[in-house]
PyMOL Python script that loads the backbone (N, CA, C, O; Angstrom):
from pymol import cmd

cmd.read_pdbstr("""\
ATOM      1  N   MET A   1      -9.017  -2.281  10.759  1.00  0.00           N
ATOM      2  CA  MET A   1      -7.621  -2.025  10.525  1.00  0.00           C
ATOM      3  C   MET A   1      -7.150  -0.792  11.299  1.00  0.00           C
ATOM      4  O   MET A   1      -5.982  -0.715  11.679  1.00  0.00           O
ATOM      5  N   PHE A   2      -8.045   0.174  11.536  1.00  0.00           N
ATOM      6  CA  PHE A   2      -7.624   1.390  12.251  1.00  0.00           C
ATOM      7  C   PHE A   2      -7.201   1.086  13.682  1.00  0.00           C
ATOM      8  O   PHE A   2      -6.421   1.840  14.264  1.00  0.00           O
ATOM      9  N   LYS A   3      -7.707  -0.019  14.268  1.00  0.00           N
ATOM     10  CA  LYS A   3      -7.273  -0.381  15.620  1.00  0.00           C
ATOM     11  C   LYS A   3      -5.798  -0.756  15.643  1.00  0.00           C
ATOM     12  O   LYS A   3      -5.107  -0.504  16.630  1.00  0.00           O
ATOM     13  N   LYS A   4      -5.318  -1.351  14.570  1.00  0.00           N
ATOM     14  CA  LYS A   4      -3.929  -1.774  14.501  1.00  0.00           C
ATOM     15  C   LYS A   4      -2.996  -0.626  14.117  1.00  0.00           C
ATOM     16  O   LYS A   4      -1.921  -0.482  14.699  1.00  0.00           O
ATOM     17  N   TYR A   5      -3.395   0.187  13.147  1.00  0.00           N
ATOM     18  CA  TYR A   5      -2.514   1.221  12.605  1.00  0.00           C
ATOM     19  C   TYR A   5      -2.907   2.650  12.960  1.00  0.00           C
ATOM     20  O   TYR A   5      -2.118   3.572  12.752  1.00  0.00           O
ATOM     21  N   GLY A   6      -4.097   2.849  13.483  1.00  0.00           N
ATOM     22  CA  GLY A   6      -4.578   4.193  13.746  1.00  0.00           C
ATOM     23  C   GLY A   6      -5.256   4.752  12.509  1.00  0.00           C
ATOM     24  O   GLY A   6      -5.387   4.063  11.497  1.00  0.00           O
ATOM     25  N   SER A   7      -5.680   5.989  12.592  1.00  0.00           N
ATOM     26  CA  SER A   7      -6.343   6.609  11.454  1.00  0.00           C
ATOM     27  C   SER A   7      -6.068   8.107  11.468  1.00  0.00           C
ATOM     28  O   SER A   7      -5.730   8.692  12.497  1.00  0.00           O
ATOM     29  N   LEU A   8      -6.223   8.702  10.301  1.00  0.00           N
ATOM     30  CA  LEU A   8      -6.043  10.140  10.168  1.00  0.00           C
ATOM     31  C   LEU A   8      -7.383  10.836  10.352  1.00  0.00           C
ATOM     32  O   LEU A   8      -8.426  10.310   9.965  1.00  0.00           O
ATOM     33  N   ASN A   9      -7.346  12.008  10.939  1.00  0.00           N
ATOM     34  CA  ASN A   9      -8.546  12.825  11.077  1.00  0.00           C
ATOM     35  C   ASN A   9      -8.907  13.369   9.701  1.00  0.00           C
ATOM     36  O   ASN A   9      -8.085  14.024   9.059  1.00  0.00           O
ATOM     37  N   LYS A  10     -10.111  13.108   9.251  1.00  0.00           N
ATOM     38  CA  LYS A  10     -10.485  13.516   7.889  1.00  0.00           C
ATOM     39  C   LYS A  10     -10.511  15.028   7.699  1.00  0.00           C
ATOM     40  O   LYS A  10     -10.437  15.505   6.567  1.00  0.00           O
ATOM     41  N   ASN A  11     -10.614  15.786   8.780  1.00  0.00           N
ATOM     42  CA  ASN A  11     -10.658  17.248   8.670  1.00  0.00           C
ATOM     43  C   ASN A  11      -9.284  17.906   8.776  1.00  0.00           C
ATOM     44  O   ASN A  11      -9.091  19.020   8.289  1.00  0.00           O
ATOM     45  N   SER A  12      -8.331  17.223   9.409  1.00  0.00           N
ATOM     46  CA  SER A  12      -7.046  17.884   9.664  1.00  0.00           C
ATOM     47  C   SER A  12      -5.830  17.074   9.229  1.00  0.00           C
ATOM     48  O   SER A  12      -4.708  17.435   9.584  1.00  0.00           O
ATOM     49  N   TRP A  13      -6.010  16.000   8.479  1.00  0.00           N
ATOM     50  CA  TRP A  13      -4.883  15.118   8.174  1.00  0.00           C
ATOM     51  C   TRP A  13      -3.756  15.829   7.419  1.00  0.00           C
ATOM     52  O   TRP A  13      -2.581  15.555   7.665  1.00  0.00           O
ATOM     53  N   LYS A  14      -4.101  16.735   6.509  1.00  0.00           N
ATOM     54  CA  LYS A  14      -3.057  17.432   5.756  1.00  0.00           C
ATOM     55  C   LYS A  14      -2.192  18.287   6.689  1.00  0.00           C
ATOM     56  O   LYS A  14      -0.964  18.240   6.626  1.00  0.00           O
ATOM     57  N   GLU A  15      -2.829  19.045   7.528  1.00  0.00           N
ATOM     58  CA  GLU A  15      -2.096  19.905   8.465  1.00  0.00           C
ATOM     59  C   GLU A  15      -1.313  19.057   9.471  1.00  0.00           C
ATOM     60  O   GLU A  15      -0.184  19.398   9.825  1.00  0.00           O
ATOM     61  N   ASP A  16      -1.908  17.960   9.928  1.00  0.00           N
ATOM     62  CA  ASP A  16      -1.224  17.071  10.875  1.00  0.00           C
ATOM     63  C   ASP A  16       0.053  16.494  10.260  1.00  0.00           C
ATOM     64  O   ASP A  16       1.104  16.495  10.902  1.00  0.00           O
ATOM     65  N   LEU A  17      -0.030  16.005   9.028  1.00  0.00           N
ATOM     66  CA  LEU A  17       1.152  15.445   8.377  1.00  0.00           C
ATOM     67  C   LEU A  17       2.184  16.521   8.050  1.00  0.00           C
ATOM     68  O   LEU A  17       3.387  16.277   8.148  1.00  0.00           O
ATOM     69  N   LYS A  18       1.724  17.700   7.666  1.00  0.00           N
ATOM     70  CA  LYS A  18       2.634  18.807   7.381  1.00  0.00           C
ATOM     71  C   LYS A  18       3.428  19.168   8.638  1.00  0.00           C
ATOM     72  O   LYS A  18       4.643  19.353   8.578  1.00  0.00           O
ATOM     73  N   LYS A  19       2.741  19.266   9.764  1.00  0.00           N
ATOM     74  CA  LYS A  19       3.422  19.553  11.034  1.00  0.00           C
ATOM     75  C   LYS A  19       4.361  18.424  11.423  1.00  0.00           C
ATOM     76  O   LYS A  19       5.436  18.667  11.973  1.00  0.00           O
ATOM     77  N   GLY A  20       3.958  17.185  11.138  1.00  0.00           N
ATOM     78  CA  GLY A  20       4.806  16.036  11.435  1.00  0.00           C
ATOM     79  C   GLY A  20       6.101  16.059  10.648  1.00  0.00           C
ATOM     80  O   GLY A  20       7.171  15.803  11.201  1.00  0.00           O
ATOM     81  N   PHE A  21       6.014  16.363   9.355  1.00  0.00           N
ATOM     82  CA  PHE A  21       7.217  16.483   8.537  1.00  0.00           C
ATOM     83  C   PHE A  21       8.110  17.613   9.050  1.00  0.00           C
ATOM     84  O   PHE A  21       9.323  17.442   9.174  1.00  0.00           O
ATOM     85  N   THR A  22       7.515  18.751   9.345  1.00  0.00           N
ATOM     86  CA  THR A  22       8.289  19.896   9.842  1.00  0.00           C
ATOM     87  C   THR A  22       9.038  19.522  11.110  1.00  0.00           C
ATOM     88  O   THR A  22      10.221  19.834  11.246  1.00  0.00           O
ATOM     89  N   GLU A  23       8.373  18.865  12.027  1.00  0.00           N
ATOM     90  CA  GLU A  23       9.008  18.482  13.295  1.00  0.00           C
ATOM     91  C   GLU A  23      10.085  17.415  13.080  1.00  0.00           C
ATOM     92  O   GLU A  23      11.148  17.474  13.698  1.00  0.00           O
ATOM     93  N   ALA A  24       9.818  16.455  12.218  1.00  0.00           N
ATOM     94  CA  ALA A  24      10.803  15.395  11.954  1.00  0.00           C
ATOM     95  C   ALA A  24      12.087  15.988  11.386  1.00  0.00           C
ATOM     96  O   ALA A  24      13.180  15.601  11.799  1.00  0.00           O
ATOM     97  N   PHE A  25      11.971  16.916  10.450  1.00  0.00           N
ATOM     98  CA  PHE A  25      13.168  17.527   9.876  1.00  0.00           C
ATOM     99  C   PHE A  25      13.833  18.498  10.846  1.00  0.00           C
ATOM    100  O   PHE A  25      15.044  18.711  10.776  1.00  0.00           O
ATOM    101  N   ARG A  26      13.059  19.082  11.742  1.00  0.00           N
ATOM    102  CA  ARG A  26      13.648  19.981  12.734  1.00  0.00           C
ATOM    103  C   ARG A  26      14.560  19.214  13.683  1.00  0.00           C
ATOM    104  O   ARG A  26      15.655  19.681  13.997  1.00  0.00           O
ATOM    105  N   VAL A  27      14.130  18.053  14.140  1.00  0.00           N
ATOM    106  CA  VAL A  27      14.915  17.304  15.123  1.00  0.00           C
ATOM    107  C   VAL A  27      15.952  16.379  14.488  1.00  0.00           C
ATOM    108  O   VAL A  27      16.820  15.853  15.184  1.00  0.00           O
ATOM    109  N   LEU A  28      15.869  16.179  13.179  1.00  0.00           N
ATOM    110  CA  LEU A  28      16.832  15.331  12.490  1.00  0.00           C
ATOM    111  C   LEU A  28      18.196  16.014  12.488  1.00  0.00           C
ATOM    112  O   LEU A  28      18.320  17.180  12.112  1.00  0.00           O
ATOM    113  N   LYS A  29      19.212  15.275  12.911  1.00  0.00           N
ATOM    114  CA  LYS A  29      20.566  15.834  12.969  1.00  0.00           C
ATOM    115  C   LYS A  29      21.104  16.077  11.557  1.00  0.00           C
ATOM    116  O   LYS A  29      20.686  15.417  10.605  1.00  0.00           O
ATOM    117  N   PRO A  30      22.035  17.031  11.428  1.00  0.00           N
ATOM    118  CA  PRO A  30      22.685  17.225  10.128  1.00  0.00           C
ATOM    119  C   PRO A  30      23.300  15.909   9.636  1.00  0.00           C
ATOM    120  O   PRO A  30      23.829  15.127  10.426  1.00  0.00           O
ATOM    121  N   ASN A  31      23.224  15.685   8.352  1.00  0.00           N
ATOM    122  CA  ASN A  31      23.683  14.452   7.714  1.00  0.00           C
ATOM    123  C   ASN A  31      22.869  13.236   8.165  1.00  0.00           C
ATOM    124  O   ASN A  31      23.329  12.100   8.055  1.00  0.00           O
ATOM    125  N   GLY A  32      21.665  13.480   8.669  1.00  0.00           N
ATOM    126  CA  GLY A  32      20.793  12.401   9.114  1.00  0.00           C
ATOM    127  C   GLY A  32      19.851  11.933   8.010  1.00  0.00           C
ATOM    128  O   GLY A  32      19.637  12.633   7.020  1.00  0.00           O
ATOM    129  N   THR A  33      19.301  10.757   8.194  1.00  0.00           N
ATOM    130  CA  THR A  33      18.381  10.166   7.232  1.00  0.00           C
ATOM    131  C   THR A  33      17.047   9.890   7.899  1.00  0.00           C
ATOM    132  O   THR A  33      16.995   9.337   8.998  1.00  0.00           O
ATOM    133  N   LEU A  34      15.985  10.270   7.241  1.00  0.00           N
ATOM    134  CA  LEU A  34      14.619   9.988   7.697  1.00  0.00           C
ATOM    135  C   LEU A  34      14.026   8.958   6.753  1.00  0.00           C
ATOM    136  O   LEU A  34      13.995   9.170   5.541  1.00  0.00           O
ATOM    137  N   LEU A  35      13.553   7.841   7.300  1.00  0.00           N
ATOM    138  CA  LEU A  35      12.855   6.839   6.502  1.00  0.00           C
ATOM    139  C   LEU A  35      11.364   6.996   6.750  1.00  0.00           C
ATOM    140  O   LEU A  35      10.921   7.109   7.893  1.00  0.00           O
ATOM    141  N   PHE A  36      10.602   7.002   5.673  1.00  0.00           N
ATOM    142  CA  PHE A  36       9.160   7.248   5.752  1.00  0.00           C
ATOM    143  C   PHE A  36       8.447   6.207   4.902  1.00  0.00           C
ATOM    144  O   PHE A  36       8.819   5.969   3.753  1.00  0.00           O
ATOM    145  N   LYS A  37       7.429   5.594   5.473  1.00  0.00           N
ATOM    146  CA  LYS A  37       6.657   4.572   4.767  1.00  0.00           C
ATOM    147  C   LYS A  37       5.234   5.071   4.578  1.00  0.00           C
ATOM    148  O   LYS A  37       4.626   5.603   5.506  1.00  0.00           O
ATOM    149  N   TRP A  38       4.704   4.898   3.371  1.00  0.00           N
ATOM    150  CA  TRP A  38       3.344   5.332   3.088  1.00  0.00           C
ATOM    151  C   TRP A  38       2.670   4.331   2.160  1.00  0.00           C
ATOM    152  O   TRP A  38       3.265   3.890   1.177  1.00  0.00           O
ATOM    153  N   ASN A  39       1.433   3.976   2.472  1.00  0.00           N
ATOM    154  CA  ASN A  39       0.637   3.137   1.582  1.00  0.00           C
ATOM    155  C   ASN A  39      -0.423   4.027   0.963  1.00  0.00           C
ATOM    156  O   ASN A  39      -1.191   4.679   1.671  1.00  0.00           O
ATOM    157  N   GLU A  40      -0.461   4.051  -0.359  1.00  0.00           N
ATOM    158  CA  GLU A  40      -1.345   4.978  -1.055  1.00  0.00           C
ATOM    159  C   GLU A  40      -2.675   4.352  -1.462  1.00  0.00           C
ATOM    160  O   GLU A  40      -3.244   4.727  -2.487  1.00  0.00           O
ATOM    161  N   THR A  41      -3.176   3.410  -0.679  1.00  0.00           N
ATOM    162  CA  THR A  41      -4.468   2.817  -0.981  1.00  0.00           C
ATOM    163  C   THR A  41      -5.568   3.877  -0.985  1.00  0.00           C
ATOM    164  O   THR A  41      -6.456   3.848  -1.836  1.00  0.00           O
ATOM    165  N   GLN A  42      -5.511   4.810  -0.038  1.00  0.00           N
ATOM    166  CA  GLN A  42      -6.548   5.836   0.061  1.00  0.00           C
ATOM    167  C   GLN A  42      -6.068   7.222  -0.361  1.00  0.00           C
ATOM    168  O   GLN A  42      -6.828   7.985  -0.956  1.00  0.00           O
ATOM    169  N   ILE A  43      -4.819   7.549  -0.059  1.00  0.00           N
ATOM    170  CA  ILE A  43      -4.277   8.874  -0.377  1.00  0.00           C
ATOM    171  C   ILE A  43      -2.998   8.681  -1.186  1.00  0.00           C
ATOM    172  O   ILE A  43      -2.057   8.056  -0.699  1.00  0.00           O
ATOM    173  N   PRO A  44      -2.944   9.200  -2.404  1.00  0.00           N
ATOM    174  CA  PRO A  44      -1.754   9.037  -3.243  1.00  0.00           C
ATOM    175  C   PRO A  44      -0.511   9.677  -2.615  1.00  0.00           C
ATOM    176  O   PRO A  44      -0.595  10.721  -1.969  1.00  0.00           O
ATOM    177  N   VAL A  45       0.619   9.044  -2.814  1.00  0.00           N
ATOM    178  CA  VAL A  45       1.870   9.535  -2.250  1.00  0.00           C
ATOM    179  C   VAL A  45       2.198  10.938  -2.778  1.00  0.00           C
ATOM    180  O   VAL A  45       2.856  11.712  -2.084  1.00  0.00           O
ATOM    181  N   LYS A  46       1.761  11.270  -3.969  1.00  0.00           N
ATOM    182  CA  LYS A  46       1.987  12.607  -4.531  1.00  0.00           C
ATOM    183  C   LYS A  46       1.389  13.687  -3.619  1.00  0.00           C
ATOM    184  O   LYS A  46       1.991  14.745  -3.433  1.00  0.00           O
ATOM    185  N   GLN A  47       0.210  13.422  -3.055  1.00  0.00           N
ATOM    186  CA  GLN A  47      -0.419  14.382  -2.140  1.00  0.00           C
ATOM    187  C   GLN A  47       0.368  14.502  -0.839  1.00  0.00           C
ATOM    188  O   GLN A  47       0.426  15.580  -0.248  1.00  0.00           O
ATOM    189  N   ILE A  48       0.970  13.407  -0.390  1.00  0.00           N
ATOM    190  CA  ILE A  48       1.753  13.427   0.846  1.00  0.00           C
ATOM    191  C   ILE A  48       3.036  14.227   0.642  1.00  0.00           C
ATOM    192  O   ILE A  48       3.403  15.047   1.483  1.00  0.00           O
ATOM    193  N   LEU A  49       3.710  13.988  -0.469  1.00  0.00           N
ATOM    194  CA  LEU A  49       4.957  14.714  -0.737  1.00  0.00           C
ATOM    195  C   LEU A  49       4.728  16.203  -0.952  1.00  0.00           C
ATOM    196  O   LEU A  49       5.639  17.005  -0.753  1.00  0.00           O
ATOM    197  N   ALA A  50       3.529  16.575  -1.354  1.00  0.00           N
ATOM    198  CA  ALA A  50       3.205  17.994  -1.533  1.00  0.00           C
ATOM    199  C   ALA A  50       3.135  18.738  -0.196  1.00  0.00           C
ATOM    200  O   ALA A  50       3.107  19.968  -0.176  1.00  0.00           O
ATOM    201  N   LEU A  51       3.107  18.006   0.911  1.00  0.00           N
ATOM    202  CA  LEU A  51       2.997  18.621   2.232  1.00  0.00           C
ATOM    203  C   LEU A  51       4.351  19.040   2.804  1.00  0.00           C
ATOM    204  O   LEU A  51       4.408  19.620   3.888  1.00  0.00           O
ATOM    205  N   THR A  52       5.429  18.757   2.096  1.00  0.00           N
ATOM    206  CA  THR A  52       6.766  19.141   2.554  1.00  0.00           C
ATOM    207  C   THR A  52       7.579  19.665   1.370  1.00  0.00           C
ATOM    208  O   THR A  52       7.361  19.274   0.224  1.00  0.00           O
ATOM    209  N   ASN A  53       8.508  20.547   1.672  1.00  0.00           N
ATOM    210  CA  ASN A  53       9.419  21.053   0.639  1.00  0.00           C
ATOM    211  C   ASN A  53      10.586  20.101   0.410  1.00  0.00           C
ATOM    212  O   ASN A  53      11.305  20.218  -0.583  1.00  0.00           O
ATOM    213  N   GLU A  54      10.771  19.156   1.330  1.00  0.00           N
ATOM    214  CA  GLU A  54      11.861  18.194   1.221  1.00  0.00           C
ATOM    215  C   GLU A  54      11.539  17.175   0.140  1.00  0.00           C
ATOM    216  O   GLU A  54      10.381  16.800  -0.044  1.00  0.00           O
ATOM    217  N   LYS A  55      12.556  16.733  -0.565  1.00  0.00           N
ATOM    218  CA  LYS A  55      12.386  15.732  -1.615  1.00  0.00           C
ATOM    219  C   LYS A  55      13.131  14.463  -1.219  1.00  0.00           C
ATOM    220  O   LYS A  55      14.257  14.533  -0.727  1.00  0.00           O
ATOM    221  N   PRO A  56      12.515  13.310  -1.428  1.00  0.00           N
ATOM    222  CA  PRO A  56      13.204  12.069  -1.062  1.00  0.00           C
ATOM    223  C   PRO A  56      14.411  11.824  -1.973  1.00  0.00           C
ATOM    224  O   PRO A  56      14.394  12.148  -3.160  1.00  0.00           O
ATOM    225  N   THR A  57      15.447  11.247  -1.385  1.00  0.00           N
ATOM    226  CA  THR A  57      16.633  10.904  -2.166  1.00  0.00           C
ATOM    227  C   THR A  57      16.496   9.521  -2.786  1.00  0.00           C
ATOM    228  O   THR A  57      17.180   9.201  -3.758  1.00  0.00           O
ATOM    229  N   ALA A  58      15.617   8.707  -2.228  1.00  0.00           N
ATOM    230  CA  ALA A  58      15.373   7.366  -2.776  1.00  0.00           C
ATOM    231  C   ALA A  58      13.940   6.962  -2.451  1.00  0.00           C
ATOM    232  O   ALA A  58      13.412   7.280  -1.385  1.00  0.00           O
ATOM    233  N   VAL A  59      13.322   6.251  -3.396  1.00  0.00           N
ATOM    234  CA  VAL A  59      11.958   5.745  -3.200  1.00  0.00           C
ATOM    235  C   VAL A  59      11.926   4.299  -3.683  1.00  0.00           C
ATOM    236  O   VAL A  59      12.398   3.985  -4.776  1.00  0.00           O
ATOM    237  N   GLN A  60      11.364   3.426  -2.855  1.00  0.00           N
ATOM    238  CA  GLN A  60      11.209   2.020  -3.226  1.00  0.00           C
ATOM    239  C   GLN A  60       9.736   1.649  -3.079  1.00  0.00           C
ATOM    240  O   GLN A  60       9.150   1.801  -2.007  1.00  0.00           O
ATOM    241  N   ARG A  61       9.149   1.163  -4.164  1.00  0.00           N
ATOM    242  CA  ARG A  61       7.754   0.717  -4.126  1.00  0.00           C
ATOM    243  C   ARG A  61       7.737  -0.786  -3.900  1.00  0.00           C
ATOM    244  O   ARG A  61       8.484  -1.528  -4.537  1.00  0.00           O
ATOM    245  N   VAL A  62       6.877  -1.229  -2.985  1.00  0.00           N
ATOM    246  CA  VAL A  62       6.790  -2.651  -2.659  1.00  0.00           C
ATOM    247  C   VAL A  62       5.333  -3.063  -2.500  1.00  0.00           C
ATOM    248  O   VAL A  62       4.433  -2.224  -2.538  1.00  0.00           O
ATOM    249  N   GLY A  63       5.114  -4.331  -2.325  1.00  0.00           N
ATOM    250  CA  GLY A  63       3.776  -4.856  -2.100  1.00  0.00           C
ATOM    251  C   GLY A  63       3.183  -5.457  -3.360  1.00  0.00           C
ATOM    252  O   GLY A  63       3.728  -5.321  -4.455  1.00  0.00           O
ATOM    253  N   LYS A  64       2.061  -6.120  -3.179  1.00  0.00           N
ATOM    254  CA  LYS A  64       1.402  -6.787  -4.299  1.00  0.00           C
ATOM    255  C   LYS A  64       1.107  -5.853  -5.453  1.00  0.00           C
ATOM    256  O   LYS A  64       1.319  -6.205  -6.613  1.00  0.00           O
ATOM    257  N   ASN A  65       0.623  -4.675  -5.144  1.00  0.00           N
ATOM    258  CA  ASN A  65       0.228  -3.719  -6.183  1.00  0.00           C
ATOM    259  C   ASN A  65       1.130  -2.485  -6.240  1.00  0.00           C
ATOM    260  O   ASN A  65       0.758  -1.461  -6.814  1.00  0.00           O
ATOM    261  N   ASP A  66       2.310  -2.589  -5.644  1.00  0.00           N
ATOM    262  CA  ASP A  66       3.249  -1.455  -5.588  1.00  0.00           C
ATOM    263  C   ASP A  66       2.618  -0.209  -4.971  1.00  0.00           C
ATOM    264  O   ASP A  66       2.911   0.910  -5.393  1.00  0.00           O
ATOM    265  N   LYS A  67       1.762  -0.396  -3.982  1.00  0.00           N
ATOM    266  CA  LYS A  67       1.103   0.752  -3.357  1.00  0.00           C
ATOM    267  C   LYS A  67       1.822   1.243  -2.100  1.00  0.00           C
ATOM    268  O   LYS A  67       1.524   2.330  -1.606  1.00  0.00           O
ATOM    269  N   THR A  68       2.755   0.461  -1.582  1.00  0.00           N
ATOM    270  CA  THR A  68       3.518   0.877  -0.412  1.00  0.00           C
ATOM    271  C   THR A  68       4.837   1.487  -0.878  1.00  0.00           C
ATOM    272  O   THR A  68       5.553   0.906  -1.694  1.00  0.00           O
ATOM    273  N   HIS A  69       5.139   2.651  -0.351  1.00  0.00           N
ATOM    274  CA  HIS A  69       6.346   3.397  -0.727  1.00  0.00           C
ATOM    275  C   HIS A  69       7.233   3.567   0.497  1.00  0.00           C
ATOM    276  O   HIS A  69       6.783   4.054   1.535  1.00  0.00           O
ATOM    277  N   TRP A  70       8.476   3.170   0.376  1.00  0.00           N
ATOM    278  CA  TRP A  70       9.494   3.490   1.364  1.00  0.00           C
ATOM    279  C   TRP A  70      10.304   4.635   0.782  1.00  0.00           C
ATOM    280  O   TRP A  70      10.803   4.540  -0.340  1.00  0.00           O
ATOM    281  N   MET A  71      10.435   5.710   1.534  1.00  0.00           N
ATOM    282  CA  MET A  71      11.160   6.890   1.054  1.00  0.00           C
ATOM    283  C   MET A  71      12.268   7.254   2.040  1.00  0.00           C
ATOM    284  O   MET A  71      12.079   7.202   3.255  1.00  0.00           O
ATOM    285  N   ALA A  72      13.401   7.614   1.505  1.00  0.00           N
ATOM    286  CA  ALA A  72      14.518   8.071   2.320  1.00  0.00           C
ATOM    287  C   ALA A  72      14.746   9.548   2.043  1.00  0.00           C
ATOM    288  O   ALA A  72      14.888   9.971   0.896  1.00  0.00           O
ATOM    289  N   PHE A  73      14.778  10.310   3.106  1.00  0.00           N
ATOM    290  CA  PHE A  73      15.073  11.745   3.018  1.00  0.00           C
ATOM    291  C   PHE A  73      16.410  11.980   3.716  1.00  0.00           C
ATOM    292  O   PHE A  73      16.657  11.434   4.791  1.00  0.00           O
ATOM    293  N   TYR A  74      17.255  12.777   3.116  1.00  0.00           N
ATOM    294  CA  TYR A  74      18.562  13.080   3.682  1.00  0.00           C
ATOM    295  C   TYR A  74      18.622  14.549   4.047  1.00  0.00           C
ATOM    296  O   TYR A  74      18.295  15.416   3.236  1.00  0.00           O
ATOM    297  N   LYS A  75      19.040  14.822   5.270  1.00  0.00           N
ATOM    298  CA  LYS A  75      19.224  16.211   5.708  1.00  0.00           C
ATOM    299  C   LYS A  75      20.718  16.521   5.658  1.00  0.00           C
ATOM    300  O   LYS A  75      21.508  15.964   6.420  1.00  0.00           O
ATOM    301  N   GLY A  76      21.078  17.400   4.766  1.00  0.00           N
ATOM    302  CA  GLY A  76      22.483  17.764   4.599  1.00  0.00           C
ATOM    303  C   GLY A  76      23.020  18.536   5.793  1.00  0.00           C
ATOM    304  O   GLY A  76      22.328  18.710   6.796  1.00  0.00           O
ATOM    305  N   ASN A  77      24.220  18.982   5.680  1.00  0.00           N
ATOM    306  CA  ASN A  77      24.892  19.735   6.721  1.00  0.00           C
ATOM    307  C   ASN A  77      24.516  21.205   6.619  1.00  0.00           C
ATOM    308  O   ASN A  77      25.322  22.026   6.181  1.00  0.00           O
ATOM    309  N   GLN A  78      23.308  21.534   7.019  1.00  0.00           N
ATOM    310  CA  GLN A  78      22.751  22.882   6.831  1.00  0.00           C
ATOM    311  C   GLN A  78      23.113  23.799   7.969  1.00  0.00           C
ATOM    312  O   GLN A  78      22.725  24.967   7.968  1.00  0.00           O
TER     313      GLN A  78
END
""", "prot")
cmd.dss("prot")
cmd.show_as("cartoon", "prot")
cmd.util.cbc("prot")
cmd.orient("prot")
């Protein structure tokens, strides 16, 4: 499956995702929306959300076991 979707580095995945969130919000225009998809088969979404200070404005769980989360983040006019 990693050939299709890639994989996270087991030693640096937290820092990599934290930097990714920081960069995504940096380049997101004011009043912009970021859509983020996460499957928590291996890493719970709670751990992923702990890597950013931003809070999603909407979360939709989908899939057979509700393990896939679609999250919408809104960047206000800051």
